[in-house]
C-alpha positions, 0 to 999 in steps of 0.5 A, a space after each residue: 548511504 546519504 539520507 535525502 529528503 526525496 529518498 525519504 520523501 519517496 520512502 513514505 510514499 511507497 509506504 502509503 500507497 502499499 497501506 492503501 493497496 494493501 486494504 484493497 486487495 484484502 477486501 477482495 480476497 475477504 468477500 468471495 470468502 463470506 468473511 465479509 457481507 456481499 453488500 460492503 462497500 468497495 473501494 472506489 475505482 480510482 484506487 487501482 492507480 495505486 498499484 501503478 503508483 506502487 511499482 513506479 516508487 519501488 521503481 525510483 527507489 531501486 535506481 536511487 539506492 538499490 540495496 535500500 530499496 530491497 531493505 525497504 520492500 522486505 520491511 513492505 513484506 513483513 507489515 503487509 503479513 502483519 496486517 499494519 498496512 492494512 490497518 493504515 490503509 483502513 485508516 486512510 481511505 475512511 474518507 473517500 469509501 462509499 457508504 
């Protein structure tokens, strides 16, 4: 496998986009359960575009190297279960959250 700048930048972008998406999903899941106050501000609506970016970047990774893409997907799943991506997403989106 050859480490090209494109592959590295797509991998970094994939994890950053997944971090924001995971944080958005957690907020949506926790609000109805009552663990978070109903007046807690939601993320801006433009964050929804990151879901599409997530799949586009993953498709590009699949095209470049499908074995590497599956390893990255498995690593993303592990980081999603452990709240690493959620914490990174919270830090990334904090300047844009509505108050």
